[in-house]
C-alpha positions in Angstrom: -0.5 -23.9 -31.6 2.9 -22.2 -31.8 3.9 -20.4 -28.6 5.8 -17.2 -29.0 7.4 -14.8 -26.5 7.7 -11.1 -27.4 10.4 -9.4 -25.3 9.9 -5.6 -25.4 13.0 -3.7 -24.4 13.1 -0.3 -22.7 14.0 3.3 -23.6 17.4 3.6 -25.3 17.9 -0.2 -25.1 18.0 -3.0 -27.7 17.7 -6.7 -28.3 21.3 -6.9 -27.1 20.4 -5.9 -23.6 21.4 -8.3 -20.9 17.8 -9.4 -19.9 16.9 -9.9 -23.5 20.0 -12.1 -24.1 19.4 -14.0 -20.9 15.8 -14.7 -22.0 16.9 -15.8 -25.4 19.5 -18.2 -24.1 17.1 -19.6 -21.4 14.4 -20.3 -23.9 16.8 -21.8 -26.5 18.1 -24.2 -23.8 14.8 -25.1 -22.0 12.0 -24.4 -24.5 13.5 -24.6 -28.0 10.1 -25.0 -29.5 9.0 -21.6 -28.2 9.5 -18.7 -30.7 11.5 -15.7 -29.3 11.0 -12.2 -30.8 12.8 -9.1 -29.6 12.8 -6.4 -32.3 14.8 -3.2 -32.2 12.0 -0.7 -31.5 11.5 2.5 -33.4 12.4 5.6 -31.4 8.9 7.1 -31.4 6.2 5.5 -29.2 3.6 5.5 -31.9 5.9 3.8 -34.4 7.1 1.3 -31.8 3.5 0.3 -30.9 2.6 -0.1 -34.6 5.7 -2.2 -35.1 4.8 -4.5 -32.2 1.2 -4.8 -33.4 2.2 -5.6 -36.9 4.6 -8.3 -35.6 1.9 -9.9 -33.5 -0.7 -9.7 -36.2 1.7 -11.1 -38.9 2.1 -14.3 -36.7 -1.2 -14.3 -35.0 -2.7 -17.1 -36.9 -2.1 -20.4 -35.0 0.1 -18.5 -32.5 -0.2 -17.9 -28.7 1.8 -14.9 -27.6 3.3 -14.0 -24.2 4.8 -10.7 -23.4 7.8 -9.6 -21.3 8.4 -5.9 -21.1 11.2 -4.0 -19.3 10.8 -0.4 -18.1 9.2 1.5 -21.0 8.8 -1.9 -22.6 6.6 -2.9 -19.6 4.4 0.1 -20.4 4.1 -1.0 -24.0 3.5 -4.6 -22.9 0.6 -3.5 -20.6 -1.0 -1.7 -23.6 -0.7 -4.9 -25.8 -1.8 -7.2 -23.0 -5.1 -5.2 -22.7 -5.6 -5.0 -26.4 -5.0 -8.7 -27.2 -5.8 -10.2 -23.7 -2.3 -11.7 -23.4 -0.3 -12.7 -20.3 2.4 -10.2 -19.6 5.4 -10.0 -17.3 6.4 -6.5 -16.4 9.9 -5.9 -15.2 10.5 -2.6 -13.3 7.8 -1.2 -15.5 7.4 2.5 -16.3 4.0 3.7 -15.0 4.0 7.3 -16.1 6.6 7.5 -18.9 5.1 10.7 -20.3 6.2 12.4 -17.0 9.5 10.6 -16.6 10.8 11.1 -20.2 9.9 14.8 -20.2 13.4 15.4 -18.9 14.9 13.6 -21.9 13.3 15.9 -24.5 16.0 16.8 -27.1 18.7 14.8 -28.8 19.4 11.2 -27.6 21.9 8.6 -28.7 21.0 4.9 -28.2 24.1 3.4 -26.6 23.5 0.0 -28.3 22.8 1.1 -31.8 24.4 4.6 -31.9 21.2 5.9 -33.4 20.9 9.6 -32.9 17.3 10.8 -32.6 15.1 13.5 -31.1 12.7 13.0 -28.2 9.9 15.5 -28.6 6.9 16.8 -26.6 4.7 15.0 -29.2 6.2 11.7 -28.0 4.9 12.5 -24.5 1.4 12.8 -25.9 1.8 9.5 -27.8 2.8 7.8 -24.5 -0.1 9.3 -22.6 -2.5 7.9 -25.3 -1.3 4.3 -24.5 -2.1 4.6 -20.8 -4.1 1.7 -19.4 -6.2 1.7 -16.2 -5.1 -0.3 -13.2 -6.4 -3.9 -13.0 -9.2 -4.1 -10.4 -9.7 -6.7 -7.7 -12.9 -7.9 -9.4 -11.6 -7.9 -13.0 -10.3 -10.9 -14.8 -7.4 -8.8 -16.3 -5.5 -8.9 -12.9 -4.6 -12.5 -13.6 -2.9 -11.5 -16.8 0.1 -9.9 -15.1 3.2 -10.9 -13.2 4.9 -7.7 -12.1 8.5 -7.8 -10.9 10.2 -4.8 -9.2 13.3 -4.1 -7.2 13.2 -1.5 -4.5 16.7 -0.2 -5.4 15.5 0.9 -8.9 17.3 4.3 -9.3 15.3 5.3 -12.4 11.6 4.6 -11.5 9.7 4.7 -8.2 8.9 1.0 -7.7 6.0 1.9 -5.5 4.0 3.3 -8.5 4.1 -0.2 -10.0 3.2 -1.9 -6.7 0.2 0.4 -6.3 -1.1 0.1 -9.9 -0.7 -3.7 -10.0 -1.6 -4.3 -6.3 -4.3 -6.9 -7.3 -1.9 -8.8 -9.6 0.8 -11.3 -8.9 3.7 -9.2 -7.6 7.4 -10.0 -6.9 9.0 -7.2 -4.9 12.7 -7.8 -4.3 14.7 -5.7 -1.8 17.7 -3.8 -3.3 18.7 -4.4 -6.9 18.5 -1.6 -9.5 16.7 -0.6 -12.6 18.4 -3.3 -14.7 16.8 -5.9 -12.3 19.8 -7.7 -10.8 19.8 -11.5 -11.2 16.9 -11.4 -13.7 18.1 -14.8 -15.0 17.2 -16.4 -11.7 13.5 -15.4 -12.3 13.2 -16.9 -15.8 11.8 -20.2 -14.4 9.1 -18.3 -12.5 8.3 -16.4 -15.7 8.0 -19.5 -17.8 5.8 -21.1 -15.1 3.5 -18.1 -15.1 3.2 -18.5 -18.9 2.6 -22.3 -18.4 4.9 -23.1 -21.2 5.1 -26.8 -20.2 
């Protein structure tokens, strides 16, 4: 059974982000047999989710998928984890992106790709439609998540993630920022959670 990791980048990010690159290099060195996928996501939430579902379903036969999602990618990863019953690592995940990104409505430029695109009110509705309920203490789904937050996150309130995923495995690091400082030092913990060995 082929094991694949799908890394889902955040808002206005790309496969060239530092965490994506660190994950790619770590896997190439330590788990060369594990497939690594990190697509450049479409700029609308509905298209991004369709893109990720198609990627998974294309390779689903004889494949075991594991998800890593950062920020908005963490929100997308929780949707996919529920839909397909996959293990997911959420890094400084967005919990209410439809509220957070409301301030970004209008023209955006992706700093990695230079793509110019519009964020619209319709995108907020698309995000809201992907919302998943919090894992319960009695539910099996709580075991599907490893949630990593840093209290110095200047973009998101880390406590929202701690509250929503309180029954899951949580790593709360003091300080740091939204990019998750020293993420590479957590990659061994992530691959242990996925039981890649």
